[in-house]
C-alpha positions in Angstrom: 183.2 126.6 51.6 184.3 124.5 48.6 184.1 125.0 44.8 183.6 122.5 41.9 183.5 123.9 38.5 181.5 121.2 36.3 179.9 121.5 32.9 176.6 120.2 31.5 175.2 119.5 27.9 171.7 121.0 27.1 169.2 118.2 28.7 171.9 116.2 30.3 171.3 115.2 34.0 175.4 115.5 36.2 175.9 114.1 39.9 178.7 116.6 41.5 179.9 115.6 44.5 181.9 117.5 47.5 183.8 116.5 50.1 184.2 118.7 53.1 185.5 118.3 56.7 184.7 119.7 60.1 187.7 120.0 62.1 186.3 119.4 66.3 182.8 118.9 64.9 180.5 120.4 67.9 177.9 116.8 68.1 174.7 116.2 68.2 172.7 114.8 71.3 169.5 115.0 73.1 170.9 117.1 75.6 172.9 119.1 73.3 171.6 119.6 70.1 174.0 120.8 68.1 173.2 121.6 64.1 175.0 123.0 61.4 173.9 124.3 58.0 175.0 123.6 54.4 174.5 126.5 51.6 174.5 125.1 48.2 174.9 127.5 45.4 175.1 127.0 41.7 177.0 129.9 40.3 177.2 130.7 36.3 178.8 133.9 34.9 179.6 135.2 38.9 175.5 135.5 39.1 173.7 132.7 41.3 171.0 131.2 39.3 169.9 128.5 42.2 170.8 127.7 45.5 169.3 125.8 48.7 170.5 125.4 52.5 170.0 122.5 54.7 170.7 121.5 58.3 172.4 118.9 59.4 173.9 117.1 62.6 176.8 115.2 63.4 176.6 112.7 65.7 177.7 108.5 65.9 175.4 105.7 66.3 176.3 102.2 67.7 174.1 99.2 68.5 175.2 96.1 70.3 173.8 93.6 73.0 176.2 94.6 75.6 176.2 98.2 75.4 172.5 98.8 73.6 172.0 102.0 71.3 174.9 104.8 72.0 175.1 108.2 71.0 178.6 109.6 70.8 179.5 106.5 72.6 177.1 106.8 75.8 174.4 104.6 76.3 171.0 106.1 75.6 168.1 104.2 76.9 164.7 105.2 75.2 161.8 107.4 77.4 159.7 107.2 74.7 156.3 107.7 73.7 153.9 107.2 70.4 152.3 110.2 69.2 149.3 109.6 66.6 148.2 111.4 63.3 146.7 114.4 64.8 147.7 118.3 66.4 144.6 117.9 68.9 142.5 121.1 68.3 144.0 121.6 64.9 143.0 117.9 63.4 144.7 116.2 61.1 147.3 119.2 60.0 150.6 120.0 60.4 152.0 123.6 61.6 155.7 124.2 62.7 154.3 125.8 65.7 152.5 123.3 67.0 154.7 120.5 66.2 157.6 122.7 67.8 155.2 122.9 71.0 154.5 119.5 71.4 157.7 118.5 71.3 158.7 121.0 74.0 156.2 119.7 76.3 156.9 116.2 75.4 160.4 116.8 76.5 160.1 119.1 79.5 157.6 115.4 80.8 160.7 113.1 80.5 160.8 112.0 77.3 163.8 111.6 74.7 162.3 109.7 72.1 158.7 109.6 70.0 157.6 107.4 67.5 155.6 108.3 64.9 152.7 106.1 64.5 151.5 105.3 62.2 153.1 107.1 59.3 156.1 108.8 57.7 157.0 112.3 60.0 156.7 115.4 58.7 159.4 117.9 57.8 157.7 120.2 60.4 158.0 117.8 63.6 161.2 116.7 62.3 162.7 120.0 62.5 161.6 121.0 65.8 163.1 117.5 66.9 166.3 118.4 65.4 166.5 121.9 67.3 165.2 120.8 70.9 166.8 117.8 70.9 164.2 114.5 70.4 165.0 111.2 69.3 162.7 109.8 66.2 161.2 106.1 65.2 160.2 107.1 61.9 157.3 104.8 60.4 156.6 104.0 57.1 152.8 102.3 56.8 150.2 101.0 59.1 149.3 97.8 56.4 151.2 96.1 53.1 149.9 93.8 51.1 146.7 93.3 53.5 143.8 95.9 54.2 143.0 97.0 57.9 139.9 98.7 57.2 138.0 99.8 53.4 140.1 101.4 51.1 142.9 101.8 52.9 146.4 102.0 51.9 146.9 98.3 51.4 145.2 98.7 48.0 147.8 101.0 46.5 151.1 99.2 48.5 152.6 97.1 45.7 152.4 100.0 43.1 153.5 102.8 45.1 155.6 101.5 48.0 159.2 102.0 46.3 158.9 105.7 45.8 156.8 105.7 49.3 159.8 104.5 51.1 162.4 106.8 48.8 160.3 109.8 49.6 160.4 109.3 53.2 164.8 108.2 53.8 164.9 111.4 51.1 163.2 113.4 53.7 164.8 111.9 56.8 168.1 111.9 55.6 169.7 115.2 57.0 167.9 115.2 60.4 170.3 113.9 63.1 167.2 113.2 65.3 166.1 110.3 63.1 167.5 106.7 64.4 165.4 104.2 63.5 163.3 103.4 60.4 159.9 101.6 61.1 159.0 99.3 58.4 155.5 98.8 60.0 153.0 98.4 62.3 151.2 95.4 63.5 151.3 94.1 60.5 149.7 90.3 59.8 151.9 89.3 56.9 155.2 89.2 59.7 153.8 85.6 60.7 153.6 84.7 57.0 156.5 82.6 55.8 155.7 83.8 52.3 154.4 87.4 53.1 157.4 88.2 55.7 159.5 88.5 52.7 157.9 91.7 51.9 159.5 93.2 54.8 163.3 92.2 53.7 162.3 94.3 50.1 161.3 97.3 52.2 164.4 96.8 54.4 166.6 96.4 52.1 165.2 99.1 50.1 166.0 101.5 53.2 169.6 100.5 53.8 170.4 100.6 49.9 169.5 104.2 50.5 170.7 105.2 54.2 172.7 102.8 55.9 173.5 105.3 59.0 170.6 104.1 60.6 168.8 101.4 62.1 165.3 99.2 60.9 162.7 98.0 63.0 159.5 97.0 62.9 156.7 97.0 65.3 155.6 93.6 65.6 152.5 92.4 67.3 152.9 88.9 67.8 149.2 88.3 68.6 148.2 89.4 65.4 151.1 88.1 63.4 149.3 84.2 64.6 145.9 85.3 64.3 145.0 82.4 61.9 146.5 80.0 64.7 144.6 81.0 67.4 143.0 78.3 68.4 145.8 75.9 68.2 148.1 78.5 70.4 145.2 78.5 73.0 144.7 74.6 72.9 148.4 74.2 73.2 148.7 76.3 76.3 145.2 74.9 78.1 143.5 78.2 78.9 139.8 78.3 79.2 139.6 81.8 80.2 142.3 82.5 76.8 139.6 80.8 74.4 137.2 82.8 75.9 138.6 85.9 75.4 139.5 85.7 72.2 135.7 85.9 71.2 136.7 89.4 69.4 136.9 90.6 66.1 139.3 93.2 66.4 143.0 93.2 67.9 142.6 95.7 70.5 139.5 94.3 72.3 141.2 91.2 71.8 144.2 92.4 73.4 142.3 93.8 76.1 139.7 90.4 76.4 143.0 88.8 76.9 144.7 90.4 80.0 147.3 88.5 81.4 146.8 85.7 79.2 148.3 87.4 76.1 152.0 87.3 77.7 151.4 83.9 77.6 149.8 83.6 74.2 152.7 86.2 72.7 155.9 84.3 74.1 154.5 80.5 73.1 156.4 78.7 71.1 154.5 78.5 68.0 154.9 82.3 68.1 158.7 82.1 68.0 158.9 80.1 64.8 156.1 82.3 63.1 157.6 85.2 63.7 161.5 84.6 63.6 162.1 85.5 59.5 160.4 88.7 60.0 162.7 89.3 63.2 165.9 88.5 61.7 165.8 90.9 58.7 165.4 93.9 61.3 168.7 95.7 63.1 166.4 96.0 66.4 163.1 94.3 66.6 160.5 96.3 67.9 157.8 94.4 70.1 154.3 95.9 70.7 152.7 94.8 73.5 155.0 91.5 74.5 158.1 92.5 76.6 157.8 88.7 78.2 159.3 88.0 75.3 162.5 90.2 75.8 164.2 87.3 78.5 162.8 84.6 76.3 164.2 86.2 73.0 167.7 86.7 74.3 168.6 83.1 75.6 167.3 81.9 71.7 168.8 84.3 69.8 171.7 86.2 72.1 172.6 88.8 69.4 168.9 90.0 69.1 168.2 93.7 70.2 164.6 94.6 71.3 162.8 97.7 71.7 159.0 97.7 73.5 157.7 99.7 70.2 154.1 100.2 71.7 153.1 99.2 75.3 150.6 100.1 77.8 150.9 102.8 79.1 150.3 101.6 82.8 152.7 98.9 82.9 156.0 101.2 82.4 157.1 100.5 86.5 157.3 96.8 85.3 158.8 97.4 81.4 161.4 100.1 82.5 162.7 97.8 85.1 163.4 95.3 81.9 164.8 98.1 80.3 167.4 98.9 83.1 168.1 95.0 83.6 168.9 94.6 80.3 171.2 96.2 77.6 169.9 94.9 74.9 166.6 96.3 75.4 166.5 99.5 74.1 163.5 101.4 75.7 160.1 101.5 75.8 157.4 103.5 73.9 154.1 104.2 75.6 150.6 103.7 73.9 150.4 107.1 73.7 152.2 110.2 74.7 149.5 112.8 73.1 146.0 112.0 72.6 144.3 111.7 69.4 141.3 111.8 67.3 139.7 108.0 66.7 139.8 105.1 68.7 137.5 106.5 70.9 137.4 105.9 74.7 140.3 103.5 74.3 141.4 104.9 77.8 138.1 105.3 79.5 137.6 104.5 83.1 133.6 103.5 83.7 131.2 102.6 86.2 127.7 100.7 86.3 125.8 103.2 85.5 128.3 104.7 82.8 129.8 102.2 81.3 130.6 101.3 77.4 128.8 98.2 75.9 131.6 98.0 73.6 135.0 98.0 73.8 134.8 101.8 72.3 133.5 104.4 73.6 129.9 104.9 72.7 129.3 108.6 71.1 130.1 111.4 72.4 133.2 109.9 72.7 135.2 111.5 70.2 139.3 111.0 71.4 141.3 108.2 72.8 142.2 109.3 76.3 144.8 106.7 76.8 147.5 109.8 76.7 149.8 111.4 79.3 148.6 114.8 77.8 145.4 115.8 76.3 144.7 117.3 73.7 145.2 120.8 74.0 148.6 119.4 75.6 148.0 119.7 79.6 149.6 117.2 81.4 147.4 114.3 82.6 148.6 112.5 86.3 150.0 109.3 84.6 152.6 111.8 83.0 153.9 112.5 86.4 154.1 108.9 87.7 156.2 108.4 84.0 158.2 111.0 84.8 159.1 110.0 88.5 160.0 106.2 87.1 162.3 107.3 84.5 164.2 109.8 87.5 162.3 113.0 87.3 161.1 115.3 89.5 164.1 115.5 91.6 162.1 113.5 94.6 159.1 115.8 94.8 156.1 113.4 94.6 152.5 114.5 92.8 149.3 114.0 93.8 146.2 112.8 92.3 142.9 112.6 93.7 139.8 110.0 92.4 136.8 111.9 92.2 134.9 111.8 95.2 131.5 111.4 93.7 132.8 107.7 92.5 134.1 106.6 95.7 133.5 102.8 96.9 132.1 102.3 93.2 133.9 99.3 91.2 135.5 100.7 88.0 135.7 99.1 84.9 139.2 99.5 82.8 141.2 98.9 79.8 144.5 98.1 79.2 145.5 101.4 78.3 143.5 102.9 81.2 144.8 104.8 84.2 142.8 105.5 87.6 139.9 108.0 87.3 141.9 110.6 88.8 142.8 114.4 88.9 145.6 117.0 90.2 142.8 119.0 91.9 142.0 119.6 95.7 138.5 121.2 94.9 135.4 119.3 95.7 132.7 121.3 96.9 129.5 119.0 98.6 132.3 116.4 99.6 133.3 117.6 102.9 133.2 114.7 105.2 132.7 112.0 102.7 135.4 109.7 101.9 137.9 109.9 99.2 140.9 108.1 97.2 144.1 110.2 97.2 147.2 108.9 95.3 150.5 109.9 95.8 153.3 109.1 92.9 156.7 108.8 94.3 160.2 107.4 93.8 160.7 107.7 97.9 160.7 105.0 100.4 157.7 106.4 102.5 154.9 108.9 102.2 153.0 110.5 104.5 149.6 112.6 103.7 148.7 115.6 105.7 145.1 117.4 105.4 145.2 120.9 107.0 148.6 119.7 108.6 146.7 116.6 109.8 148.8 113.4 109.4 146.4 110.7 107.3 149.5 108.4 107.8 152.5 107.1 106.3 152.6 104.4 104.0 155.9 102.4 102.1 155.5 103.6 98.1 154.7 100.8 96.1 151.5 98.8 96.5 149.4 95.9 95.0 148.1 98.7 92.3 151.9 100.0 90.8 155.2 100.6 92.0 155.9 104.2 93.0 152.2 104.5 93.8 150.5 104.9 97.2 147.1 105.3 97.9 145.1 106.9 100.9 141.7 106.0 101.8 140.4 109.7 103.9 138.2 112.0 104.4 137.8 115.0 102.3 138.4 118.6 103.9 138.7 121.8 102.3 142.3 123.4 102.5 145.4 122.0 101.6 146.5 118.4 101.1 150.2 117.6 101.2 152.5 114.6 100.6 156.1 114.5 102.0 158.4 112.2 100.5 160.8 110.3 103.2 163.8 108.5 102.4 166.0 106.7 104.8 163.7 108.4 107.7 164.8 111.8 106.1 162.4 114.4 104.1 163.5 114.8 100.6 160.7 116.4 99.1 156.9 117.7 99.8 153.7 118.7 97.2 150.6 120.1 97.8 147.4 121.1 96.3 144.9 123.9 97.5 141.2 124.2 97.7 140.5 127.0 95.0 138.0 129.8 95.9 135.4 132.1 93.3 136.7 132.0 90.1 137.8 134.5 87.2 139.0 133.7 84.0 142.6 133.7 83.7 143.6 134.4 79.8 147.3 133.5 78.9 148.9 133.8 75.4 151.9 131.6 75.2 153.9 133.7 73.2 153.6 137.6 72.3 154.2 137.8 68.7 153.1 136.0 65.3 154.6 136.7 61.9 152.1 138.0 59.5 151.5 136.1 56.5 152.7 132.8 58.0 151.5 129.8 59.6 152.3 131.2 63.0 150.2 130.4 66.3 149.9 131.7 69.3 148.6 129.2 71.9 146.0 130.9 74.4 145.1 129.4 77.5 141.9 129.9 79.7 141.9 128.9 83.0 139.2 129.2 86.0 141.6 130.3 88.4 141.2 132.0 92.3 142.3 135.1 93.0 145.6 132.6 94.1 145.8 131.7 90.8 144.4 128.2 92.1 142.6 126.3 88.8 139.3 125.8 90.0 138.2 122.4 88.0 134.5 122.2 89.7 133.2 125.0 87.9 131.9 124.4 84.6 131.4 127.4 82.5 130.7 128.1 78.7 133.3 130.5 77.5 133.1 132.1 74.1 136.2 134.0 72.3 136.0 136.3 69.5 138.8 138.1 67.8 139.4 141.3 65.9 142.1 142.5 64.3 144.8 140.7 61.6 144.5 137.3 62.8 142.1 134.7 62.8 140.7 131.7 65.8 142.2 128.7 63.9 140.5 126.5 67.1 139.0 126.1 70.2 137.9 123.8 72.8 139.4 121.9 75.3 140.4 118.5 76.2 137.3 116.8 77.1 137.2 113.5 75.0 133.4 113.2 75.3 131.3 116.1 74.0 129.6 117.6 71.2 131.4 120.4 70.2 133.4 121.4 67.3 136.7 123.4 67.1 136.0 125.7 64.3 132.7 127.2 67.2 133.7 129.8 69.3 131.9 129.0 72.3 133.0 125.8 74.5 132.5 124.6 77.8 135.7 124.3 79.9 137.0 120.9 81.2 138.2 120.9 84.2 138.6 124.4 84.5 140.4 124.5 81.4 140.1 125.3 77.6 141.9 126.8 74.9 141.8 129.2 72.0 144.4 128.9 68.8 145.3 132.1 67.0 146.6 132.3 63.3 148.3 135.0 62.0 146.8 136.9 59.0 148.8 138.7 55.9 148.5 142.2 57.4 150.5 143.5 60.4 149.4 144.8 63.4 147.5 144.0 66.8 145.2 141.2 66.9 143.1 141.3 70.3 141.2 138.2 71.2 138.3 138.5 74.2 137.4 136.0 76.2 134.0 135.9 78.4 131.7 133.7 79.9 128.4 134.4 81.8 128.8 135.7 85.4 132.7 136.9 85.2 134.4 139.8 83.7 135.3 139.8 80.0 138.9 139.4 79.8 141.0 140.6 76.8 144.9 140.4 75.4 146.6 141.5 72.8 148.6 139.5 70.2 151.4 141.2 68.1 151.3 140.9 64.3 154.9 141.4 63.2 
């Protein structure tokens, strides 16, 4: 502690400074998120008249093209994911428990960093990242002076940007989880010699307030040169690119161009267009432009880069570049958590179920391009990503493509994964063709169905690395994948066919505090007597509550439906749904009852303390 005497006249404002030292500090990092508290008190005549408590961490950041990003002297590669504006079933709202839960689930799945897209992160989410050990790229805005939609922030930017930058930095200053300030996302002005100066103003304003962190920008090189697109297409002589460029929206344009986008974004005309905007940054963030990494390093050897936004299914290629080059700090997938909006961007369509446009048509409500669905349930791509990052200790993972679509041509976007779920329950398809996917970091995979080998294959194929596909016949029972390295078994994973389901209701916490914003997430599943999730059965499930709590929201991860999250009856999605209980003002015991036609209702108690 330290005491400092001061005198102040009525109506006067003064600054009082104290310098204190922590001997042998416990440093903060993602594996050891050590935190300190600072208590400040104003005492007059031995009476405390005001006080405040702040939490902070002590850590050292270093950045260079030889060692990349170092935290406390140790190089860290960013296993990142973008998260959008909402909290799933809760909508565009922030609750401390929701943010804590999200960060914990992401950390458990292998992530060590999140990018807040595309607005300043909430304090509740920052607090969770501090406590759990999750690095943060905090982002200022999605627009500067040019608007992207009617009545957006672009109308107010010139009046308010400076005050809002100051607010963002003040909010972040004591949070050790924050390592980057991003000044924008896919800003068209970065390709303009005149308008790029706005980026310098924002960057220098941030540096004037906080010199301890790094400034980046999520640059979409395609958007930066939209006005010169025909010139670039003519320069590369690609008729396919000209056809793909026939789109009036950036996501659809990027999707239509496919692999040709890499040629466009790495063209010399693009180099010149974004050179100034890149030069003002500590770290150049590239959205969907990994083709620029090695080229940029040759042109600008001191330039340090990060994949600030990437296609979810390109991690196998991108991570090779991250591991190979120290000047590439990491990769942020779009997205880590499903969100409301940009509907159907990750859909997989078929001839009889294909969107006439790039985005999903009604009743699509969510993007469905994430590792986690709207309820926080992991989708198959999440396990593929974790394996690429070196997780799971060689234990493979199994996902199965829906047999009712066996042999049909799929239509996917650049944000799609395969149309698969982790289930071996497909009644009515016995003896029919089925595709089994196995994700692994081993050398070979053997697939067994009810103990009978379906063959042994090297891991990795023309579709993806860390991936194997078996075309076989469905047979109820058990499917198992065995992983081999050097001919020796190193891990195995299995799925079983589910029997007749019953309701299983599991609260994630036992108590919530009265008069607070505390939440209790309650998982509702259709499982058999052995606890195996039955994904084939759909049930209309109703939730109700008695006592000092309310149902804040309920629903499933279904991205295409017509339900409301404030309703109390929902259809299960692959055997699952969720209710979120919020504490009331009074203490006591809340009783949540879950019922479905033809099933025994289940009640659980949540203590409000």
